[in-house]
DRENRO-467551 format. One record per residue (C-alpha): residue number from 1; residue in one letter; z, y, x. Coordinates in steps of 0.2 Angstrom, whole numbers, padded with zeros to 4 digits. Example, Ala and Ser with C-alpha at 12.3 -4.5 7.8 and 13.67 -1.06 7.14 Angstrom:
residues 2
kolmi n 1&res a&Z 0039&Y -0022&X 0062;
kolmi n 2&res s&Z 0036&Y -0005&X 0068;
This chain:
residues 242
kolmi n 1&res x&Z 0307&Y -0691&X 0405;
kolmi n 2&res x&Z 0293&Y -0694&X 0393;
kolmi n 3&res x&Z 0281&Y -0680&X 0389;
kolmi n 4&res x&Z 0287&Y -0679&X 0371;
kolmi n 5&res x&Z 0305&Y -0676&X 0377;
kolmi n 6&res x&Z 0300&Y -0664&X 0390;
kolmi n 7&res x&Z 0291&Y -0654&X 0377;
kolmi n 8&res x&Z 0306&Y -0653&X 0366;
kolmi n 9&res x&Z 0308&Y -0634&X 0362;
kolmi n 10&res x&Z 0324&Y -0624&X 0360;
kolmi n 11&res x&Z 0328&Y -0605&X 0357;
kolmi n 12&res x&Z 0337&Y -0598&X 0371;
kolmi n 13&res x&Z 0346&Y -0581&X 0370;
kolmi n 14&res x&Z 0352&Y -0580&X 0388;
kolmi n 15&res x&Z 0354&Y -0590&X 0404;
kolmi n 16&res x&Z 0366&Y -0586&X 0419;
kolmi n 17&res x&Z 0361&Y -0599&X 0432;
kolmi n 18&res x&Z 0377&Y -0598&X 0442;
kolmi n 19&res x&Z 0393&Y -0591&X 0435;
kolmi n 20&res x&Z 0412&Y -0593&X 0437;
kolmi n 21&res x&Z 0416&Y -0584&X 0421;
kolmi n 22&res x&Z 0411&Y -0598&X 0409;
kolmi n 23&res x&Z 0422&Y -0613&X 0414;
kolmi n 24&res x&Z 0428&Y -0622&X 0429;
kolmi n 25&res x&Z 0419&Y -0619&X 0445;
kolmi n 26&res x&Z 0401&Y -0613&X 0447;
kolmi n 27&res x&Z 0392&Y -0617&X 0431;
kolmi n 28&res x&Z 0374&Y -0615&X 0424;
kolmi n 29&res x&Z 0378&Y -0606&X 0407;
kolmi n 30&res x&Z 0366&Y -0606&X 0393;
kolmi n 31&res x&Z 0367&Y -0597&X 0376;
kolmi n 32&res x&Z 0357&Y -0603&X 0361;
kolmi n 33&res x&Z 0350&Y -0591&X 0349;
kolmi n 34&res x&Z 0356&Y -0593&X 0332;
kolmi n 35&res x&Z 0373&Y -0596&X 0324;
kolmi n 36&res x&Z 0378&Y -0600&X 0305;
kolmi n 37&res x&Z 0395&Y -0592&X 0308;
kolmi n 38&res x&Z 0400&Y -0574&X 0307;
kolmi n 39&res x&Z 0416&Y -0572&X 0316;
kolmi n 40&res x&Z 0422&Y -0553&X 0315;
kolmi n 41&res x&Z 0421&Y -0546&X 0332;
kolmi n 42&res x&Z 0409&Y -0558&X 0339;
kolmi n 43&res x&Z 0405&Y -0553&X 0357;
kolmi n 44&res x&Z 0387&Y -0559&X 0356;
kolmi n 45&res x&Z 0381&Y -0552&X 0339;
kolmi n 46&res x&Z 0363&Y -0551&X 0345;
kolmi n 47&res x&Z 0364&Y -0570&X 0347;
kolmi n 48&res x&Z 0368&Y -0574&X 0328;
kolmi n 49&res x&Z 0351&Y -0573&X 0321;
kolmi n 50&res x&Z 0340&Y -0588&X 0322;
kolmi n 51&res x&Z 0325&Y -0577&X 0325;
kolmi n 52&res x&Z 0323&Y -0570&X 0343;
kolmi n 53&res x&Z 0327&Y -0576&X 0360;
kolmi n 54&res x&Z 0315&Y -0586&X 0370;
kolmi n 55&res x&Z 0307&Y -0603&X 0366;
kolmi n 56&res x&Z 0309&Y -0614&X 0381;
kolmi n 57&res x&Z 0305&Y -0633&X 0384;
kolmi n 58&res x&Z 0317&Y -0645&X 0390;
kolmi n 59&res x&Z 0306&Y -0648&X 0405;
kolmi n 60&res x&Z 0307&Y -0630&X 0410;
kolmi n 61&res x&Z 0326&Y -0629&X 0408;
kolmi n 62&res x&Z 0328&Y -0646&X 0418;
kolmi n 63&res x&Z 0318&Y -0639&X 0432;
kolmi n 64&res x&Z 0328&Y -0623&X 0432;
kolmi n 65&res x&Z 0344&Y -0633&X 0431;
kolmi n 66&res x&Z 0339&Y -0644&X 0446;
kolmi n 67&res x&Z 0334&Y -0629&X 0457;
kolmi n 68&res x&Z 0350&Y -0620&X 0453;
kolmi n 69&res x&Z 0360&Y -0636&X 0458;
kolmi n 70&res x&Z 0351&Y -0637&X 0474;
kolmi n 71&res x&Z 0353&Y -0618&X 0479;
kolmi n 72&res x&Z 0370&Y -0614&X 0472;
kolmi n 73&res x&Z 0380&Y -0630&X 0471;
kolmi n 74&res x&Z 0385&Y -0629&X 0453;
kolmi n 75&res x&Z 0397&Y -0642&X 0446;
kolmi n 76&res x&Z 0392&Y -0641&X 0428;
kolmi n 77&res x&Z 0383&Y -0633&X 0413;
kolmi n 78&res x&Z 0391&Y -0623&X 0399;
kolmi n 79&res x&Z 0383&Y -0622&X 0382;
kolmi n 80&res x&Z 0387&Y -0607&X 0372;
kolmi n 81&res x&Z 0379&Y -0596&X 0358;
kolmi n 82&res x&Z 0375&Y -0593&X 0346;
kolmi n 83&res x&Z 0382&Y -0610&X 0341;
kolmi n 84&res x&Z 0377&Y -0625&X 0351;
kolmi n 85&res x&Z 0380&Y -0638&X 0337;
kolmi n 86&res x&Z 0367&Y -0628&X 0327;
kolmi n 87&res x&Z 0355&Y -0633&X 0340;
kolmi n 88&res x&Z 0362&Y -0651&X 0343;
kolmi n 89&res x&Z 0346&Y -0660&X 0347;
kolmi n 90&res x&Z 0342&Y -0647&X 0361;
kolmi n 91&res x&Z 0360&Y -0646&X 0367;
kolmi n 92&res x&Z 0362&Y -0665&X 0368;
kolmi n 93&res x&Z 0346&Y -0666&X 0378;
kolmi n 94&res x&Z 0352&Y -0653&X 0390;
kolmi n 95&res x&Z 0369&Y -0662&X 0391;
kolmi n 96&res x&Z 0361&Y -0679&X 0395;
kolmi n 97&res x&Z 0350&Y -0671&X 0409;
kolmi n 98&res x&Z 0366&Y -0663&X 0416;
kolmi n 99&res x&Z 0375&Y -0679&X 0416;
kolmi n 100&res x&Z 0361&Y -0688&X 0425;
kolmi n 101&res x&Z 0362&Y -0675&X 0439;
kolmi n 102&res x&Z 0381&Y -0678&X 0441;
kolmi n 103&res x&Z 0385&Y -0662&X 0432;
kolmi n 104&res x&Z 0399&Y -0659&X 0420;
kolmi n 105&res x&Z 0396&Y -0653&X 0402;
kolmi n 106&res x&Z 0407&Y -0639&X 0394;
kolmi n 107&res x&Z 0403&Y -0633&X 0376;
kolmi n 108&res x&Z 0410&Y -0619&X 0366;
kolmi n 109&res x&Z 0409&Y -0621&X 0347;
kolmi n 110&res x&Z 0415&Y -0610&X 0332;
kolmi n 111&res x&Z 0418&Y -0626&X 0322;
kolmi n 112&res x&Z 0433&Y -0637&X 0325;
kolmi n 113&res x&Z 0431&Y -0654&X 0332;
kolmi n 114&res x&Z 0437&Y -0661&X 0315;
kolmi n 115&res x&Z 0423&Y -0652&X 0306;
kolmi n 116&res x&Z 0411&Y -0658&X 0319;
kolmi n 117&res x&Z 0417&Y -0676&X 0317;
kolmi n 118&res x&Z 0413&Y -0675&X 0298;
kolmi n 119&res x&Z 0394&Y -0671&X 0301;
kolmi n 120&res x&Z 0382&Y -0684&X 0298;
kolmi n 121&res x&Z 0369&Y -0680&X 0311;
kolmi n 122&res x&Z 0370&Y -0693&X 0325;
kolmi n 123&res x&Z 0365&Y -0680&X 0338;
kolmi n 124&res x&Z 0382&Y -0671&X 0334;
kolmi n 125&res x&Z 0392&Y -0686&X 0337;
kolmi n 126&res x&Z 0382&Y -0690&X 0353;
kolmi n 127&res x&Z 0384&Y -0672&X 0360;
kolmi n 128&res x&Z 0403&Y -0673&X 0358;
kolmi n 129&res x&Z 0403&Y -0690&X 0367;
kolmi n 130&res x&Z 0392&Y -0682&X 0381;
kolmi n 131&res x&Z 0404&Y -0667&X 0383;
kolmi n 132&res x&Z 0418&Y -0666&X 0396;
kolmi n 133&res x&Z 0427&Y -0650&X 0389;
kolmi n 134&res x&Z 0425&Y -0644&X 0371;
kolmi n 135&res x&Z 0432&Y -0627&X 0366;
kolmi n 136&res x&Z 0433&Y -0627&X 0347;
kolmi n 137&res x&Z 0437&Y -0615&X 0333;
kolmi n 138&res x&Z 0431&Y -0598&X 0327;
kolmi n 139&res x&Z 0435&Y -0583&X 0337;
kolmi n 140&res x&Z 0449&Y -0572&X 0329;
kolmi n 141&res x&Z 0449&Y -0555&X 0336;
kolmi n 142&res x&Z 0467&Y -0552&X 0330;
kolmi n 143&res x&Z 0473&Y -0566&X 0341;
kolmi n 144&res x&Z 0466&Y -0562&X 0358;
kolmi n 145&res x&Z 0471&Y -0575&X 0371;
kolmi n 146&res x&Z 0479&Y -0568&X 0387;
kolmi n 147&res x&Z 0486&Y -0584&X 0394;
kolmi n 148&res x&Z 0472&Y -0596&X 0395;
kolmi n 149&res x&Z 0456&Y -0592&X 0406;
kolmi n 150&res x&Z 0439&Y -0593&X 0398;
kolmi n 151&res x&Z 0447&Y -0594&X 0380;
kolmi n 152&res x&Z 0443&Y -0580&X 0367;
kolmi n 153&res x&Z 0457&Y -0582&X 0354;
kolmi n 154&res x&Z 0474&Y -0591&X 0353;
kolmi n 155&res x&Z 0468&Y -0602&X 0339;
kolmi n 156&res x&Z 0455&Y -0610&X 0349;
kolmi n 157&res x&Z 0459&Y -0627&X 0357;
kolmi n 158&res x&Z 0453&Y -0635&X 0373;
kolmi n 159&res x&Z 0448&Y -0653&X 0372;
kolmi n 160&res x&Z 0447&Y -0663&X 0388;
kolmi n 161&res x&Z 0436&Y -0677&X 0382;
kolmi n 162&res x&Z 0434&Y -0686&X 0399;
kolmi n 163&res x&Z 0446&Y -0688&X 0414;
kolmi n 164&res x&Z 0435&Y -0676&X 0424;
kolmi n 165&res x&Z 0446&Y -0661&X 0420;
kolmi n 166&res x&Z 0463&Y -0657&X 0415;
kolmi n 167&res x&Z 0474&Y -0642&X 0411;
kolmi n 168&res x&Z 0478&Y -0636&X 0428;
kolmi n 169&res x&Z 0482&Y -0619&X 0437;
kolmi n 170&res x&Z 0464&Y -0612&X 0436;
kolmi n 171&res x&Z 0466&Y -0612&X 0417;
kolmi n 172&res x&Z 0481&Y -0600&X 0418;
kolmi n 173&res x&Z 0472&Y -0587&X 0428;
kolmi n 174&res x&Z 0466&Y -0570&X 0421;
kolmi n 175&res x&Z 0449&Y -0569&X 0413;
kolmi n 176&res x&Z 0434&Y -0562&X 0422;
kolmi n 177&res x&Z 0419&Y -0552&X 0418;
kolmi n 178&res x&Z 0403&Y -0553&X 0428;
kolmi n 179&res x&Z 0390&Y -0539&X 0428;
kolmi n 180&res x&Z 0373&Y -0541&X 0437;
kolmi n 181&res x&Z 0361&Y -0527&X 0441;
kolmi n 182&res x&Z 0344&Y -0530&X 0448;
kolmi n 183&res x&Z 0326&Y -0523&X 0446;
kolmi n 184&res x&Z 0325&Y -0534&X 0430;
kolmi n 185&res x&Z 0340&Y -0525&X 0421;
kolmi n 186&res x&Z 0358&Y -0528&X 0418;
kolmi n 187&res x&Z 0366&Y -0545&X 0413;
kolmi n 188&res x&Z 0384&Y -0546&X 0407;
kolmi n 189&res x&Z 0395&Y -0562&X 0404;
kolmi n 190&res x&Z 0413&Y -0567&X 0404;
kolmi n 191&res x&Z 0428&Y -0561&X 0395;
kolmi n 192&res x&Z 0432&Y -0542&X 0396;
kolmi n 193&res x&Z 0448&Y -0533&X 0395;
kolmi n 194&res x&Z 0451&Y -0526&X 0377;
kolmi n 195&res x&Z 0448&Y -0508&X 0384;
kolmi n 196&res x&Z 0431&Y -0514&X 0392;
kolmi n 197&res x&Z 0424&Y -0521&X 0376;
kolmi n 198&res x&Z 0408&Y -0512&X 0372;
kolmi n 199&res x&Z 0406&Y -0504&X 0389;
kolmi n 200&res x&Z 0389&Y -0511&X 0391;
kolmi n 201&res x&Z 0383&Y -0508&X 0373;
kolmi n 202&res x&Z 0365&Y -0504&X 0373;
kolmi n 203&res x&Z 0361&Y -0512&X 0390;
kolmi n 204&res x&Z 0346&Y -0523&X 0390;
kolmi n 205&res x&Z 0351&Y -0541&X 0394;
kolmi n 206&res x&Z 0341&Y -0550&X 0407;
kolmi n 207&res x&Z 0329&Y -0563&X 0401;
kolmi n 208&res x&Z 0327&Y -0580&X 0409;
kolmi n 209&res x&Z 0312&Y -0585&X 0419;
kolmi n 210&res x&Z 0302&Y -0601&X 0416;
kolmi n 211&res x&Z 0300&Y -0614&X 0430;
kolmi n 212&res x&Z 0289&Y -0630&X 0432;
kolmi n 213&res x&Z 0295&Y -0646&X 0424;
kolmi n 214&res x&Z 0303&Y -0662&X 0433;
kolmi n 215&res x&Z 0304&Y -0680&X 0427;
kolmi n 216&res x&Z 0322&Y -0686&X 0424;
kolmi n 217&res x&Z 0330&Y -0700&X 0414;
kolmi n 218&res x&Z 0345&Y -0696&X 0403;
kolmi n 219&res x&Z 0363&Y -0703&X 0400;
kolmi n 220&res x&Z 0379&Y -0700&X 0390;
kolmi n 221&res x&Z 0399&Y -0701&X 0393;
kolmi n 222&res x&Z 0415&Y -0706&X 0384;
kolmi n 223&res x&Z 0432&Y -0698&X 0377;
kolmi n 224&res x&Z 0450&Y -0693&X 0383;
kolmi n 225&res x&Z 0462&Y -0678&X 0382;
kolmi n 226&res x&Z 0466&Y -0661&X 0373;
kolmi n 227&res x&Z 0475&Y -0645&X 0378;
kolmi n 228&res x&Z 0479&Y -0637&X 0362;
kolmi n 229&res x&Z 0486&Y -0619&X 0360;
kolmi n 230&res x&Z 0504&Y -0617&X 0357;
kolmi n 231&res x&Z 0515&Y -0604&X 0349;
kolmi n 232&res x&Z 0525&Y -0600&X 0364;
kolmi n 233&res x&Z 0519&Y -0592&X 0381;
kolmi n 234&res x&Z 0519&Y -0609&X 0390;
kolmi n 235&res x&Z 0502&Y -0617&X 0387;
kolmi n 236&res x&Z 0502&Y -0630&X 0400;
kolmi n 237&res x&Z 0505&Y -0645&X 0388;
kolmi n 238&res x&Z 0491&Y -0656&X 0382;
kolmi n 239&res x&Z 0490&Y -0670&X 0369;
kolmi n 240&res x&Z 0481&Y -0686&X 0369;
kolmi n 241&res x&Z 0466&Y -0687&X 0358;
kolmi n 242&res x&Z 0460&Y -0703&X 0350;
């Protein structure tokens, strides 16, 4: 990895280095600071402003990711926000680093895949091509999803863009909420039950820690399969995407 790439900066709202509440298996979850959308009932309103968070370099995040993979055996990274596609260059760089390390890439976006495909920025198209699972569409609080794990509302779709994952039993389990308490504070992530929303309001989120850099080359991936929401209670079906 060149010094110029290593020095690429990004605004990070939160990092949970190892979680099972943000996608299949153990994952390194990273929330970007800043989102152009304003979905009513957003569970991370403090991540909407493009001001705030912490400025981190790609080198710092690469080192953190590498250490977590070695220590915790994570199988992938999950990019959330905020809005990852509003930080497409940084998100793409992280996705490439993850792919090089054999990790899968999952991205949550408030935009639909059709909207993203009309964008002119090459890094947007490349980020889609480097993603294994894309969950798309705005959060609609009047349509909470109680059938699909890791999904916020029924309108949102799961696109399996590579053969690495498919819609299996793990997607039909109940959502989980993770709460971590240590001397640095309290961190919360995952999907709470309706009567638990706001339980942690006012708690201070834990901030990420900077680690040294590591040199790595980068690499992308290719397309495949989509599990879209249905209007009935059986959401096990998927449709091929082109």
